[in-house]
Structure formats: structure tokens, C-alpha cells
C-alpha positions as CSV (number, residue, x, y, z in Angstrom):
1,M,-1.5,30.3,-38.8
2,T,-3.9,28.7,-36.2
3,S,-7.8,29.1,-36.3
4,S,-10.0,29.9,-33.4
5,V,-13.2,28.2,-32.7
6,Q,-15.0,31.2,-33.9
7,D,-13.0,31.2,-37.1
8,A,-14.1,27.8,-37.7
9,G,-17.8,28.7,-37.5
10,L,-18.3,26.8,-34.4
11,P,-20.4,28.1,-31.5
12,V,-18.4,28.8,-28.1
13,E,-20.0,27.4,-24.9
14,P,-19.3,30.0,-22.2
15,V,-18.0,28.5,-18.9
16,R,-20.9,29.1,-16.4
17,P,-19.7,30.2,-13.1
18,V,-20.4,28.2,-10.0
19,T,-23.5,29.5,-8.3
20,A,-23.9,29.8,-4.4
21,V,-26.3,30.7,-1.8
22,V,-24.6,32.2,1.2
23,V,-25.8,31.9,4.8
24,A,-24.0,33.6,7.6
25,G,-25.0,35.1,11.1
26,T,-24.1,38.7,10.5
27,H,-24.3,41.3,7.8
28,V,-20.6,42.1,8.2
29,R,-19.8,38.4,7.5
30,L,-22.1,38.1,4.5
31,T,-20.6,41.2,2.9
32,R,-17.1,39.9,3.5
33,L,-18.0,36.4,1.9
34,Q,-19.8,38.0,-0.9
35,Q,-16.9,40.1,-1.9
36,M,-14.4,37.3,-1.5
37,L,-16.6,35.1,-3.7
38,A,-17.0,37.8,-6.4
39,S,-13.2,38.2,-6.6
40,V,-12.8,34.5,-7.5
41,G,-15.7,34.2,-10.0
42,I,-18.3,32.6,-7.8
43,E,-21.9,33.9,-8.6
44,V,-23.9,34.6,-5.3
45,L,-27.5,34.1,-5.9
46,A,-28.6,35.1,-2.5
47,A,-26.9,36.1,0.8
48,V,-29.2,35.5,3.9
49,R,-28.7,35.4,7.7
50,T,-31.5,33.0,8.9
51,V,-32.3,29.4,8.5
52,D,-35.6,30.0,7.0
53,E,-34.2,32.6,4.7
54,G,-31.5,30.1,3.6
55,V,-34.0,27.3,3.0
56,A,-36.3,29.6,0.9
57,A,-33.4,30.9,-1.2
58,V,-32.1,27.3,-2.1
59,D,-35.6,26.4,-3.0
60,A,-36.2,29.7,-5.1
61,H,-32.7,30.0,-6.8
62,E,-31.5,26.2,-7.0
63,P,-27.8,27.0,-6.6
64,D,-25.0,24.8,-7.3
65,T,-23.8,25.0,-3.8
66,V,-24.7,26.5,-0.4
67,L,-21.8,28.3,1.6
68,L,-22.8,28.0,5.4
69,D,-21.2,30.2,8.0
70,L,-23.6,29.6,10.8
71,A,-22.7,27.9,14.1
72,M,-24.3,24.5,14.6
73,G,-26.1,25.6,17.8
74,A,-27.4,28.8,16.0
75,G,-29.2,27.1,13.2
76,G,-26.5,25.8,11.1
77,L,-27.4,22.0,11.7
78,E,-31.1,22.8,11.2
79,L,-30.3,24.4,7.8
80,V,-28.3,21.4,6.7
81,E,-30.9,19.0,7.7
82,R,-33.8,21.0,6.1
83,V,-31.9,21.7,2.7
84,M,-30.9,17.9,2.5
85,A,-34.5,17.0,3.2
86,R,-36.2,19.4,0.8
87,R,-33.8,20.1,-2.2
88,A,-30.5,18.4,-1.7
89,T,-27.7,20.6,-2.6
90,P,-24.0,20.5,-1.9
91,I,-23.2,22.4,1.3
92,V,-19.7,23.8,2.2
93,L,-18.9,24.7,5.7
94,T,-16.8,27.6,6.8
95,G,-16.2,30.0,9.7
96,A,-18.5,29.3,12.6
97,A,-20.0,26.3,10.9
98,A,-16.7,24.5,10.5
99,E,-16.0,24.5,14.2
100,R,-18.6,21.5,14.6
101,A,-18.2,20.2,11.2
102,D,-18.6,16.6,12.3
103,V,-22.4,16.8,13.0
104,A,-23.0,18.9,9.8
105,L,-21.0,16.3,7.6
106,A,-23.1,13.6,9.3
107,A,-26.2,15.2,8.5
108,G,-25.2,15.6,4.6
109,A,-22.9,18.6,4.2
110,V,-20.2,17.5,1.7
111,D,-17.0,19.6,2.7
112,L,-15.4,22.2,4.9
113,V,-12.9,24.9,4.5
114,T,-10.6,23.9,7.3
115,P,-10.6,26.2,10.4
116,G,-7.4,28.3,10.1
117,T,-7.4,28.9,6.4
118,E,-8.9,32.3,6.7
119,G,-5.8,33.1,8.9
120,L,-3.6,32.9,5.8
121,G,-5.0,36.1,4.4
122,P,-7.8,37.1,2.1
123,V,-6.3,36.0,-1.1
124,A,-5.5,32.5,0.0
125,Y,-9.0,32.2,1.8
126,S,-10.7,33.3,-1.3
127,R,-9.0,30.8,-3.4
128,A,-9.8,28.1,-0.9
129,L,-13.5,29.0,-1.0
130,A,-13.5,28.8,-4.8
131,R,-11.7,25.5,-4.8
132,H,-14.1,23.8,-2.2
133,L,-17.2,25.2,-3.8
134,G,-16.0,24.2,-7.2
135,V,-15.5,20.7,-6.2
136,A,-18.7,20.7,-4.1
137,S,-20.5,21.8,-7.2
138,R,-19.8,18.7,-9.0
139,V,-21.0,16.4,-6.1
140,R,-24.2,14.4,-6.7
141,V,-25.8,14.6,-3.2
142,I,-28.5,12.5,-1.9
143,T,-31.8,13.6,-0.4
144,H,-32.2,12.7,3.3
145,P,-36.0,13.1,4.0
146,R,-35.7,12.5,7.7
147,G,-33.6,15.3,9.3
148,R,-31.2,13.7,11.4
149,L,-30.9,10.6,9.4
150,R,-31.8,8.3,12.2
151,E,-33.7,5.9,9.9
152,R,-32.5,2.6,9.9
153,G,-32.8,1.8,6.3
154,L,-33.6,-1.6,5.0
155,A,-34.7,-3.9,7.6
156,V,-31.9,-6.5,8.4
157,G,-32.3,-9.7,6.6
158,S,-34.3,-8.3,3.7
159,A,-32.9,-8.9,0.2
160,P,-30.6,-6.1,-1.3
161,A,-32.5,-4.5,-4.1
162,G,-31.2,-3.7,-7.5
163,G,-27.7,-4.9,-6.9
164,S,-25.5,-6.0,-9.8
165,S,-22.8,-8.5,-9.7
166,H,-19.4,-8.5,-11.5
167,R,-18.4,-12.0,-11.0
168,R,-21.2,-13.9,-9.2
169,P,-24.4,-14.4,-11.3
170,G,-27.4,-12.8,-9.7
171,G,-25.4,-10.9,-7.0
172,A,-25.2,-14.1,-4.9
173,L,-23.1,-13.8,-1.7
174,P,-20.4,-16.2,-0.8
175,S,-20.7,-19.0,1.8
176,R,-17.8,-17.6,4.1
177,R,-17.8,-16.0,7.4
178,P,-15.8,-12.8,7.6
179,S,-13.6,-12.4,10.8
180,L,-13.6,-8.6,10.0
181,V,-15.6,-6.0,8.1
182,V,-13.9,-3.0,6.7
183,I,-15.7,0.1,5.3
184,G,-14.0,2.9,3.4
185,A,-15.7,6.2,2.6
186,S,-14.9,9.8,1.7
187,T,-17.4,12.6,0.3
188,G,-20.8,11.8,1.3
189,G,-19.7,9.1,3.7
190,P,-21.1,10.0,7.2
191,P,-24.8,9.8,6.3
192,A,-24.0,6.5,4.3
193,L,-22.2,5.1,7.3
194,A,-25.2,6.0,9.5
195,R,-27.5,4.2,7.2
196,I,-25.5,1.1,7.0
197,L,-24.4,0.8,10.7
198,G,-27.9,1.6,11.8
199,A,-29.3,-1.3,9.8
200,L,-26.8,-3.8,11.3
201,P,-28.2,-6.0,14.2
202,A,-26.9,-5.1,17.5
203,D,-25.7,-8.7,18.1
204,L,-23.5,-8.8,15.0
205,D,-20.4,-10.7,16.1
206,V,-17.7,-9.4,13.8
207,P,-15.5,-6.5,14.3
208,I,-16.1,-3.5,12.1
209,V,-13.3,-1.0,11.0
210,V,-14.3,2.2,9.3
211,V,-11.7,4.5,7.4
212,Q,-13.4,7.9,6.6
213,H,-11.5,10.7,5.1
214,M,-12.1,13.6,7.3
215,A,-10.0,16.8,8.4
216,E,-8.0,16.3,11.5
217,G,-10.0,16.8,14.7
218,F,-13.4,15.8,13.5
219,V,-13.3,11.9,13.7
220,E,-13.9,12.0,17.3
221,G,-17.1,14.2,16.9
222,L,-18.3,11.7,14.0
223,A,-17.7,8.6,16.3
224,R,-19.6,10.2,19.1
225,W,-22.4,11.1,16.8
226,L,-22.5,7.6,15.3
227,D,-22.4,6.1,18.7
228,G,-25.7,7.9,19.5
229,V,-27.6,7.1,16.4
230,V,-26.6,3.3,15.7
231,G,-27.1,0.1,17.9
232,L,-23.5,-0.9,17.7
233,P,-20.8,0.7,20.0
234,V,-18.6,3.1,18.1
235,S,-15.2,4.7,19.1
236,V,-12.0,5.9,17.7
237,A,-9.2,3.3,17.1
238,L,-6.4,3.3,19.6
239,N,-2.7,2.1,18.9
240,G,-2.4,-1.3,20.5
241,D,-6.0,-2.2,20.8
242,R,-7.5,-5.4,19.8
243,L,-10.5,-5.4,17.4
244,R,-13.6,-6.9,19.3
245,P,-16.8,-8.5,17.7
246,G,-19.7,-6.2,17.6
247,H,-17.6,-3.0,18.0
248,V,-17.1,-0.4,15.4
249,V,-13.8,1.5,15.3
250,L,-13.0,4.5,13.1
251,A,-9.4,5.1,11.8
252,P,-8.0,8.3,13.5
253,S,-7.4,11.4,11.2
254,D,-3.6,11.7,12.0
255,G,-2.4,8.3,10.7
256,N,-3.2,5.0,8.9
257,L,-5.0,2.2,10.6
258,V,-3.0,-1.2,10.3
259,V,-4.4,-4.5,11.2
260,E,-1.9,-7.0,12.5
261,Q,-2.1,-10.6,13.5
262,G,-4.6,-11.3,16.2
263,L,-6.6,-8.5,15.0
264,R,-4.3,-6.0,16.8
265,I,-4.5,-2.3,15.8
266,R,-1.5,-0.2,15.0
267,I,-1.6,3.4,14.1
268,E,1.3,4.3,11.8
269,D,2.5,7.7,10.7
270,P,1.4,8.7,7.1
271,R,4.0,8.5,4.3
272,P,5.3,11.9,3.3
273,D,3.7,11.8,-0.2
274,Q,0.4,10.4,1.1
275,F,-2.6,12.4,-0.1
276,H,-5.4,10.9,2.0
277,V,-5.0,10.5,5.8
278,P,-6.1,8.0,6.9
279,E,-5.6,5.9,3.8
280,I,-8.3,3.3,2.8
281,D,-5.9,1.3,0.6
282,R,-3.3,1.0,3.4
283,T,-5.9,-0.6,5.9
284,L,-7.3,-2.9,3.2
285,A,-3.9,-4.1,2.2
286,T,-3.1,-5.2,5.7
287,V,-6.6,-6.8,6.2
288,A,-6.0,-8.8,2.9
289,E,-2.7,-10.0,4.4
290,V,-4.0,-10.9,7.8
291,C,-7.6,-12.0,7.2
292,R,-7.5,-13.2,3.6
293,E,-10.8,-15.0,2.8
294,R,-12.3,-14.1,6.3
295,A,-12.9,-10.5,5.5
296,V,-15.5,-8.2,3.9
297,G,-14.6,-4.9,2.3
298,V,-17.0,-2.3,1.5
299,L,-16.1,0.9,-0.5
300,L,-18.6,3.9,-0.3
301,T,-19.2,7.1,-1.9
302,G,-16.1,9.3,-2.4
303,M,-14.0,11.2,-4.9
304,G,-10.7,9.7,-6.2
305,R,-9.3,6.3,-6.3
306,D,-8.4,5.6,-2.6
307,G,-9.7,2.0,-1.7
308,A,-9.6,0.7,-5.2
309,V,-6.3,-1.0,-5.2
310,G,-6.9,-2.3,-1.6
311,M,-10.3,-3.9,-2.6
312,L,-8.6,-5.6,-5.5
313,A,-6.0,-6.8,-3.1
314,L,-8.6,-8.1,-0.6
315,R,-10.5,-9.8,-3.6
316,R,-7.5,-11.6,-4.8
317,A,-6.8,-12.8,-1.3
318,G,-10.4,-14.4,-1.2
319,G,-12.1,-11.8,0.6
320,F,-15.6,-10.6,-0.4
321,T,-15.9,-7.0,-1.7
322,I,-19.0,-4.6,-1.9
323,G,-19.1,-1.4,-3.6
324,Q,-21.8,1.2,-3.5
325,D,-23.7,1.7,-6.7
326,E,-23.7,4.8,-8.8
327,G,-27.4,5.6,-8.4
328,T,-27.1,5.9,-4.5
329,S,-23.4,7.6,-4.2
330,A,-22.9,11.2,-3.5
331,V,-19.8,10.8,-5.6
332,W,-19.2,7.6,-7.6
333,G,-15.4,7.9,-7.7
334,M,-13.8,5.4,-5.5
335,P,-16.4,2.5,-6.1
336,A,-16.1,3.2,-10.0
337,A,-12.2,3.0,-9.6
338,A,-12.5,-0.3,-7.8
339,A,-15.1,-1.6,-10.4
340,A,-12.8,-0.6,-13.2
341,L,-9.9,-2.8,-11.6
342,D,-12.3,-5.7,-11.2
343,G,-11.9,-5.2,-7.5
344,L,-15.7,-5.7,-6.6
345,D,-17.7,-8.8,-6.1
346,V,-20.9,-7.0,-6.1
347,E,-22.4,-3.5,-6.4
348,L,-25.2,-2.7,-4.1
349,P,-27.5,0.3,-3.4
350,L,-26.8,1.9,-0.2
351,P,-30.1,0.5,1.5
352,G,-28.9,-3.0,0.6
353,I,-25.3,-2.9,1.8
354,A,-26.2,-3.8,5.4
355,A,-28.3,-6.7,4.4
356,G,-25.3,-7.8,2.1
357,I,-23.1,-7.8,5.1
358,V,-25.5,-9.6,7.3
359,E,-26.2,-12.2,4.6
360,A,-22.4,-12.9,4.3
361,V,-22.2,-13.8,7.8
362,G,-25.3,-15.8,7.8
363,R,-24.5,-17.9,4.8
364,L,-21.3,-19.0,6.5
365,R,-23.1,-20.1,9.6
366,I,-25.4,-22.3,7.4
367,H,-22.4,-23.6,5.6
368,E,-20.5,-24.5,8.8
369,A,-23.6,-26.2,10.1
370,V,-24.0,-28.4,7.1
């Protein structure tokens, strides 16, 4: 005979439902979303229609998540910026908000229910809402006190604060000049990218490759947004292009970015069993092979393990690897996995990563001049 927890005299901790504030543009839409969330066990603390009401509801109820179904031009972007500035809360986009998810994700929203999911029927859509809100509720988001994240972060050339080193005492950076910088990111990545790229000098003479996990169709918008708020030119990588110093390219959302000899870009089809598209590990593996010690890898906030094996490969090839630290990561999953594999040279807080990249370049210039 088996005994239950109650039989053993131990208290049972009830599973607390995920809580949400829902913001949508019409009463009909609010009612529909409330009914769907109730059917899958999400507790709706407030359902409101305006930006001001949404911000007030988040302040008053302190929900686990916000479900936003308000077009960006109708106040959706303003709500994301105000919530992330006042009381940072994981925001999931759906419906009208998901149609311009690129700008909302860049401003701090953490996830979206892919447009078209609702067409699969109410049961499938309700389950998707529950799944996305459940994951988002576990994301540790970062407050962004300036609405559009246009701050440039730590002044270039200042010392990284609070970084810890795995292999180099005192967090010292290596005396080698990278021919390429590769940055991988997932959940919480767009605002982190804006912070880092915005703090890099406009005359930085190395190519930069960014691999950001993002739903198909939204990378182009992210590239346009970044191009408008950072000093370096930003575009989406094209098959056959050659990487150029001082330019930032983003991996497209429908394939893996491979770096070949001569810093030529090849976009390859994803593997049938591939979970993340684009894959950070695949890009880092090719950079490790082609650039070896003349590359810097940076792994930012994100769930899962993508990038961990690639960072280890790059480090073993002689490249220099930086991981975002736990304290400033929205989700300390990917950098933690890389640290566990001993794939990081240093961990740095988000405000110090740009300076770390610049210092890596500057130290080699001093080394070559000697």
C-alpha cells in the first residue's frame, strides 16, 4: 500500500496558477481571451482596454505576466515601454500586438504567440496561450527606465563592472585582435543587443554577426529597429555576401548562418530535427573553424542550451568568449549552460560587455605595436 503526502502528515503546497493582466482593444476580444485563459487555468487579475488602464493594473495587481493584444500603433508599444520602465513584467504578444512584434520584443516584451496560431481553433489557441504565458512567468525581466532603450549604456572604453573570470584572474582580457565578433541571444535578446551595439564605437573595424532566436518574419523588423538606434549599420545577412568591418549582420530566421573562408556568408537549410532556427551553435562552430583565435564569441540571455557547445568549441580553438552574467540576464539559461561546460573566458554584466569587446580589440593593437 502506498501513502499519500497527507497520510505522512506533511503539508501539501498547492500549485499556484499563473496570473495575468490582459490588455486588448475591444470588449469582445477581452471577453474571448478571458474565457480562453480561464479554460486552461490562467488567472486573469484584470482585463482592460487602454494603455493607462493596463499600466495601472500591472502596478496594482503585480501579475506574473501581461497578455497584450493591442496594435503597436494603437498603444501597444507605449504599454510595453511604460510597463518595462515602471514595473518590469514578462509581456506576451498575441493578436494585433504580434503583427509588429519586432518593435515590441526590442522594447522588452519576451515572447509572442505566432500569428496564425488562432486559426488552428480555440482549443489549440488556448493551449498555446497557456504554454507561452507559463514560460514567460518564469522569465526574470530587466527594468528599462528609458522607454525606447536608446540609452547607449556604459561609455566605450570604461572598465567592465563586476565581471567574474573563469580562467583569467581578475577578468583580464586577452591580447589578441578578433577578426570577427559573434553574438548569440534568445529570450530578452533584442534590448540587450541594443544596449551592447549602441555602446560600440561607430568606427569599430571588425565585422559583427548576430544570431537571435526569433519567429520567422520578424528579423527584418529587428534589423531596421537596431539600425535606427545604434551607430553601426545593421542588416539581415544574405547568402553569398562577405562580412565587412564595422557592419552588423543578423542571421535570417529561416536558416543557419555559416561563416566560410574569406568571411563569406552561406545560409544553409536547418536540419530536420533542429529546435532553434537560426542555431547559435552552428554559427559558432563554423567561426571556430574559420577564425579560431581571431574571433570573439558573446552569449547573451536566453532559455535553453543553444550556444553553449559552440562557445566551448570557439574557446578551445583559441577564441575569446564572453557570457552575460546571471544578475543582468532576463533568463540565465544559455550563458549558464556555457559556463557549466567551461566554455566562457569571462562573465560580464550587460553594461560591461561592449567595453569588453572594445578592450579585446584595443589590447591586440597595443600588442601588435610592441
